[in-house]
C-alpha positions, 0 to 999 in steps of 0.5 A: 157792921164789921167787915172782914177782909181775908188776909194770910202772912209768909215769911219772905227775904226783902233787903237780904232780910227775913220779914214777916209779910201781912196780904190783906185782900182788899177790893179792887187791891192787896194791902202788903206789911212787912213786920207789921207796917204797910209798905204798899198796894198790888193790883192785877191788870186785865192781863193778870200781870201784878203791879203797885198801885201805892206806897214805898217803892218794890223791885219787881221781883218783890211785886211778882214774888207776893203775886205768885203767893196770892195767886196760890193761897186763893187759887 
């Protein structure tokens, strides 16, 4: 049986370039892909702040922007 993970995509600016950001919900975190390339896993803390759990180091403002999009998508 295939397990489906909800996902959504949006366009954002990263390193002065427009990229397609795809977010895939996993059990304990969200995988983040830029233009089809896995970049990071992000998660929220008990205080509902967003942190990067692994991957290519991303600027804090990018992590916050992706976290805000996740919150908006799943409200």
